[in-house]
Residue frames relative to the residue before (quaternion, step in Angstrom):
aa qw qx qy qz dx dy dz
M 1.0000 0.0000 0.0000 0.0000 0.00 0.00 0.00
K 0.4316 -0.6650 0.5613 0.2376 3.54 -1.30 0.52
I 0.0186 0.8377 -0.5412 0.0706 3.55 -0.36 1.13
N 0.2149 -0.7325 0.6381 0.1004 3.54 -1.09 1.07
V 0.0768 -0.7879 0.6077 0.0637 3.69 -0.56 1.04
V 0.0902 -0.7776 0.6201 0.0516 3.62 -0.76 0.90
Y 0.1040 -0.8351 0.5396 -0.0260 3.66 -0.65 1.15
A 0.0510 -0.8464 0.5301 -0.0040 3.59 -0.70 0.99
H 0.5267 0.5818 -0.5432 0.2982 3.60 -0.24 0.93
P 0.5145 -0.7085 0.4031 0.2663 3.55 -1.03 0.89
L 0.6909 0.5073 -0.2421 0.4547 3.62 1.21 -0.66
A 0.3085 -0.7689 0.5191 0.2099 3.67 -0.52 0.96
D 0.7010 0.4100 -0.2620 0.5214 3.66 1.19 -0.27
S 0.4239 0.7173 -0.4816 0.2717 3.60 1.18 0.41
Y 0.6202 -0.4589 0.4338 0.4654 3.59 -1.33 0.14
Q 0.6266 0.5302 -0.3659 0.4385 3.78 0.77 -0.83
A 0.5991 0.5476 -0.3546 0.4642 3.67 1.02 -0.85
S 0.7006 0.4911 -0.3062 0.4174 3.55 0.78 -0.87
L 0.6374 0.5243 -0.3116 0.4708 3.50 1.23 -0.67
H 0.6277 0.5131 -0.3394 0.4770 3.39 1.06 -0.79
S 0.6008 0.5477 -0.3703 0.4494 3.75 0.87 -0.78
R 0.6953 0.4996 -0.2749 0.4374 3.58 0.84 -1.16
I 0.6269 0.5316 -0.3594 0.4419 3.60 0.94 -0.83
V 0.6638 0.5156 -0.2785 0.4646 3.64 0.87 -1.14
R 0.6436 0.4927 -0.3011 0.5024 3.71 0.92 -0.81
T 0.6678 0.4973 -0.3216 0.4510 3.54 0.72 -0.88
L 0.6951 0.4720 -0.2926 0.4565 3.62 0.84 -0.95
K 0.6028 0.5343 -0.3510 0.4774 3.63 1.04 -0.88
D 0.6634 0.5175 -0.3266 0.4305 3.72 0.85 -1.06
R 0.6342 0.4894 -0.3467 0.4880 3.64 1.14 -0.59
G 0.5686 -0.6237 0.3996 0.3578 3.57 0.99 -0.26
D 0.4239 0.7019 -0.4643 0.3347 3.66 1.28 0.25
E 0.4252 -0.6383 0.5782 0.2785 3.43 -1.34 0.47
I 0.1750 -0.8284 0.5319 0.0151 3.46 -0.77 1.20
V 0.0457 -0.7057 0.7047 0.0581 3.57 -1.17 0.74
D 0.0746 -0.8531 0.5152 -0.0339 3.51 -0.30 1.33
F 0.0128 -0.8092 0.5872 0.0166 3.67 -0.55 1.01
D 0.1797 -0.7287 0.6586 0.0541 3.38 -0.94 1.17
L 0.3876 -0.7857 0.4274 0.2231 3.62 0.01 1.32
H 0.6835 0.5383 -0.2462 0.4271 3.43 0.91 -1.06
A 0.7108 0.4375 -0.2152 0.5070 3.51 0.99 -1.16
M 0.6633 0.4607 -0.3078 0.5031 3.59 1.16 -0.21
N 0.3070 -0.7833 0.4558 0.2905 3.50 1.42 -0.04
F 0.0137 0.8198 -0.5582 0.1276 3.56 0.92 1.12
N 0.2662 -0.7244 0.6145 0.1635 3.75 -0.87 0.98
P 0.1640 -0.8028 0.5567 0.1364 3.64 -0.45 1.01
V 0.6170 0.6213 -0.3432 0.3398 3.61 1.15 -0.09
M 0.2066 -0.7857 0.5656 0.1420 3.53 -0.55 1.00
Q 0.3208 -0.7976 0.5044 0.0809 3.46 -0.59 1.26
A 0.6826 -0.4861 0.2965 0.4582 3.75 -0.99 0.52
E 0.7327 0.4585 -0.3284 0.3810 3.57 0.58 -0.89
E 0.6416 0.4924 -0.3348 0.4835 3.49 1.14 -0.65
R 0.6180 0.5202 -0.3749 0.4549 3.67 0.91 -0.49
R 0.6301 0.5220 -0.3689 0.4410 3.61 0.93 -0.77
G 0.7278 0.3936 -0.2139 0.5192 3.68 1.12 -0.72
H 0.3496 0.8032 -0.4552 0.1595 3.57 1.21 -0.06
F 0.7234 0.4288 -0.2392 0.4854 3.65 1.07 -0.68
D 0.6878 0.4557 -0.2838 0.4886 3.58 1.28 -0.07
L 0.4699 -0.7223 0.4521 0.2302 3.56 -0.38 1.40
S 0.6809 0.5505 -0.2887 0.3874 3.53 0.94 -1.03
Q 0.6665 0.5001 -0.2471 0.4947 3.50 1.53 -0.28
T 0.3449 0.7675 -0.4815 0.2454 3.55 1.40 -0.02
P 0.4889 -0.6707 0.4835 0.2782 3.59 -0.89 0.79
E 0.5252 -0.6462 0.4412 0.3345 3.64 -0.83 0.96
D 0.6775 0.5039 -0.3585 0.3982 3.71 0.85 -0.65
L 0.6507 0.5036 -0.3580 0.4413 3.69 1.16 -0.07
Q 0.4649 0.7340 -0.4410 0.2250 3.56 1.26 -0.32
I 0.5991 0.5990 -0.3117 0.4304 3.58 1.06 -0.83
Y 0.7161 0.4435 -0.2325 0.4862 3.42 0.92 -1.01
I 0.6249 0.5303 -0.3348 0.4651 3.53 1.05 -0.68
D 0.6670 0.5251 -0.3023 0.4336 3.57 0.94 -0.94
A 0.6587 0.4428 -0.3433 0.5022 3.62 1.01 -0.68
L 0.6389 0.5435 -0.3675 0.4018 3.59 0.87 -0.57
K 0.6475 0.5019 -0.2557 0.5133 3.55 1.25 -0.83
W 0.7054 0.4563 -0.2659 0.4727 3.67 1.07 -0.62
A 0.6426 0.5815 -0.3273 0.3766 3.54 0.98 -0.64
E 0.3108 -0.7339 0.5696 0.2008 3.59 -1.39 0.40
A 0.7625 0.1500 -0.0878 0.6232 3.29 1.60 -0.24
C 0.1524 -0.7644 0.6112 0.1376 3.55 -1.13 0.56
V 0.1420 -0.7600 0.6327 0.0437 3.54 -1.21 0.82
F 0.1053 -0.8164 0.5679 0.0033 3.50 -0.79 1.04
C 0.0237 0.8276 -0.5576 0.0600 3.57 -0.68 1.09
F 0.2149 0.7638 -0.5316 0.2964 3.43 -0.44 1.39
P 0.4632 -0.6551 0.5027 0.3220 3.46 -1.30 0.53
T 0.3797 -0.6736 0.5485 0.3183 3.78 -1.06 0.34
W 0.0385 0.7861 -0.6164 0.0245 3.37 -0.80 1.02
W 0.8031 0.0528 -0.1347 0.5780 3.58 -0.92 1.06
S 0.6389 -0.5558 0.2950 0.4426 3.65 0.88 0.81
G 0.7511 0.3175 -0.2687 0.5128 3.66 0.92 0.66
M 0.7198 -0.4390 0.3401 0.4165 3.46 -1.30 -0.15
P 0.5590 -0.5818 0.4334 0.4015 3.74 -1.13 0.51
A 0.6893 -0.5323 0.3232 0.3701 3.41 -1.32 0.69
I 0.6544 0.5283 -0.3173 0.4381 3.67 0.96 -0.68
L 0.6767 0.4275 -0.3031 0.5171 3.54 1.07 -0.51
K 0.6081 0.4749 -0.3970 0.4971 3.64 1.03 -0.32
G 0.6804 0.4848 -0.3435 0.4290 3.53 0.91 -0.68
Y 0.5385 0.5639 -0.4099 0.4734 3.69 1.39 -0.40
F 0.6248 0.5324 -0.3239 0.4704 3.65 0.84 -0.88
D 0.6822 0.5034 -0.2905 0.4437 3.63 0.78 -1.15
R 0.8007 0.3491 -0.1850 0.4504 3.63 0.77 -0.84
V 0.7397 0.4493 -0.2214 0.4493 3.43 0.99 -0.80
W 0.6942 0.3977 -0.2243 0.5564 3.58 1.05 -0.95
R 0.1652 0.8442 -0.4770 0.1804 3.62 0.76 1.12
P 0.6783 -0.4325 0.4051 0.4345 3.57 -1.30 0.17
G 0.7746 0.2885 -0.2366 0.5106 3.58 -0.96 0.90
I 0.7390 0.3358 -0.2246 0.5392 3.53 1.27 -0.17
A 0.7811 0.2742 -0.1271 0.5464 3.44 0.71 -1.11
Y 0.8141 0.0112 0.0803 0.5750 3.53 1.08 -0.92
E 0.2987 -0.7248 0.5947 0.1784 3.57 -1.30 0.30
V 0.1828 -0.7770 0.5788 0.1669 3.61 -0.75 0.81
P 0.4398 -0.7080 0.4724 0.2867 3.53 -0.63 1.07
P 0.5565 -0.6183 0.4348 0.3450 3.59 -1.07 0.91
D 0.7627 0.4262 -0.2068 0.4404 3.56 0.93 -0.86
G 0.6123 -0.5340 0.3598 0.4588 3.60 1.41 0.22
G 0.5206 0.6292 -0.4672 0.3388 3.63 -1.27 0.04
A 0.7390 -0.3568 0.3218 0.4723 3.55 -1.29 -0.11
I 0.4599 -0.6730 0.5263 0.2419 3.49 -1.16 0.88
K 0.3923 -0.7387 0.5145 0.1889 3.59 -1.01 0.73
P 0.3684 -0.7498 0.4938 0.2414 3.54 -0.62 0.98
L 0.2259 -0.8097 0.5330 0.0957 3.63 -1.01 0.81
L 0.6259 0.5386 -0.3410 0.4494 3.60 1.21 -0.38
L 0.1042 0.8403 -0.5152 0.1328 3.62 0.76 1.08
N 0.5662 0.5917 -0.3928 0.4183 3.50 1.32 -0.01
I 0.6070 0.5439 -0.3162 0.4856 3.38 1.32 -0.43
R 0.1217 -0.8363 0.5346 -0.0053 3.46 -0.67 1.35
R 0.7734 0.1377 -0.1017 0.6103 3.63 1.28 -0.42
M 0.2222 -0.7587 0.6084 0.0692 3.41 -1.27 0.67
G 0.0038 -0.7915 0.6104 0.0313 3.80 -0.59 0.68
V 0.0081 -0.7544 0.6562 0.0173 3.51 -1.27 0.71
V 0.0243 -0.7575 0.6524 0.0005 3.42 -1.10 0.88
T 0.0940 0.8069 -0.5642 0.1472 3.55 -0.40 1.09
T 0.1761 -0.7548 0.6184 0.1294 3.54 -1.36 0.44
C 0.2906 -0.7428 0.5994 0.0673 3.60 -1.32 0.81
G 0.3390 -0.6889 0.5759 0.2808 3.48 -1.03 0.61
S 0.5948 0.5925 -0.3188 0.4399 3.57 1.32 -0.56
P 0.5060 -0.5965 0.5067 0.3624 3.54 -1.22 0.45
W 0.7612 -0.4501 0.3185 0.3415 3.34 -1.45 0.33
W 0.6909 0.4984 -0.2415 0.4647 3.45 0.93 -1.09
Y 0.6061 0.5453 -0.3386 0.4698 3.59 1.18 -0.60
T 0.7139 0.4537 -0.2455 0.4736 3.52 0.79 -1.12
E 0.7539 0.4187 -0.2138 0.4589 3.54 0.67 -1.14
L 0.7991 0.3333 -0.1749 0.4688 3.72 0.60 -1.11
Y 0.7229 0.3937 -0.2788 0.4947 3.59 0.72 -1.00
M 0.7966 0.3282 -0.1807 0.4744 3.72 0.49 -1.04
Q 0.2906 -0.7669 0.5162 0.2469 3.70 1.22 -0.44
N 0.5223 -0.7239 0.3578 0.2740 3.55 1.02 0.83
P 0.1172 -0.8362 0.5347 0.0332 3.64 0.46 1.22
G 0.6668 0.5375 -0.3307 0.3964 3.49 0.79 -0.88
K 0.6125 0.5752 -0.2844 0.4616 3.47 1.11 -0.81
K 0.6856 0.5072 -0.2773 0.4424 3.43 0.91 -1.12
V 0.6354 0.5654 -0.3424 0.3992 3.49 1.05 -0.93
L 0.7080 0.4615 -0.2386 0.4784 3.53 1.05 -1.14
L 0.7994 0.3559 -0.2099 0.4362 3.68 0.60 -1.00
R 0.6725 0.4375 -0.2806 0.5269 3.73 1.25 -0.56
G 0.8114 0.3166 -0.1763 0.4586 3.50 0.90 -0.77
L 0.7598 0.3727 -0.2302 0.4805 3.53 0.42 -1.19
K 0.6247 0.5223 -0.3687 0.4484 3.72 0.76 -0.82
T 0.6693 0.5312 -0.3605 0.3739 3.63 0.81 -0.48
M 0.5638 0.5781 -0.3892 0.4432 3.52 1.40 -0.10
C 0.6647 0.4747 -0.3051 0.4896 3.50 1.34 0.06
G 0.7186 -0.4227 0.2960 0.4662 3.56 1.25 0.30
S 0.5918 -0.6288 0.4018 0.3048 3.48 -1.24 0.25
H 0.7477 0.4147 -0.2165 0.4713 3.63 1.22 -0.47
V 0.2920 0.7688 -0.4978 0.2753 3.56 1.18 0.76
K 0.2423 -0.7553 0.5733 0.2054 3.54 -0.86 0.89
H 0.0894 -0.8175 0.5660 0.0572 3.66 -1.03 0.45
L 0.2167 -0.7206 0.6537 0.0805 3.34 -1.45 0.58
Y 0.0313 -0.7973 0.6005 -0.0531 3.60 -0.56 1.15
L 0.0520 0.7936 -0.6038 0.0547 3.63 -0.53 1.12
T 0.0429 -0.7709 0.6345 -0.0364 3.54 -0.99 1.01
R 0.1059 -0.7130 0.6859 0.1001 3.40 -1.23 0.78
Y 0.3020 -0.7641 0.5601 0.1057 3.52 -0.75 1.36
S 0.8415 0.2186 -0.1183 0.4797 3.54 -1.55 0.14
V 0.1822 0.8443 -0.4949 0.0949 3.68 1.08 0.65
E 0.6640 0.5401 -0.3242 0.4027 3.60 0.92 -0.50
G 0.7826 0.2969 -0.2072 0.5064 3.54 1.20 -0.19
I 0.5192 0.6356 -0.4313 0.3747 3.50 1.15 0.39
S 0.6362 -0.5894 0.3862 0.3142 3.57 -1.19 0.62
T 0.6481 -0.5247 0.3737 0.4062 3.51 -1.23 0.29
E 0.5999 0.5471 -0.3295 0.4818 3.55 1.27 -0.76
K 0.6727 0.4784 -0.3204 0.4647 3.63 0.75 -0.85
R 0.6151 0.5702 -0.3195 0.4408 3.67 1.10 -0.59
E 0.6380 0.5242 -0.2239 0.5178 3.32 1.24 -1.08
A 0.6717 0.5185 -0.3107 0.4283 3.57 0.85 -0.87
F 0.6721 0.5070 -0.2828 0.4597 3.44 1.18 -0.82
A 0.5728 0.5445 -0.3121 0.5273 3.57 1.26 -0.87
R 0.6649 0.4635 -0.3523 0.4680 3.78 0.75 -0.64
K 0.6484 0.5283 -0.3010 0.4581 3.56 1.04 -0.73
V 0.5894 0.4991 -0.3462 0.5325 3.70 1.09 -0.68
E 0.6926 0.4570 -0.3322 0.4485 3.69 0.65 -0.81
R 0.6447 0.4992 -0.3552 0.4572 3.69 0.96 -0.61
R 0.6612 0.5284 -0.3006 0.4395 3.59 0.91 -0.89
F 0.7067 0.4518 -0.2748 0.4700 3.48 1.04 -0.85
E 0.5038 0.6156 -0.4216 0.4352 3.60 1.23 -0.38
A 0.7835 0.2801 -0.1689 0.5283 3.66 1.09 -0.67
F 0.2345 0.8146 -0.4711 0.2439 3.41 1.32 0.55
């Protein structure tokens, strides 16, 4: 399978970085073709400036710095996102990736007469997410009702059509858990991606 992995964490020695490495290694061991983007290492600019926004609906005005990300998105049969959950959502750099890369004409089409937008990423058949939260399960799931998960699975996933399978793995209370519990979650991630 052709898989685009998108990773977002500023620290190369973080727990999230180790999860990212294990995901990529597991997928490569399966024989998948991987295009792996470390948004921080690639100095991805998440900020959409005024000129870009004015031309946002015109593909001929797509900024050159986005082409590598767009090409990978159109090439892939699956996308995997690995990131920490901060303030109940994705980090700014990943939000900026979606704002700038999953643009009209690439991820969706806006009908000229209005109505529901049309998904364009029909090449994507699977979506995987691995995230960590400092908050406990009850806070994220019960109190906040997991807004980050809703954005990804109820919003962005729909740009890939209606039959996309997904895998969503979260480790809660990550700051306070033992090394053993971190390793147990990492092994779970590996097992689930072996069958991805």
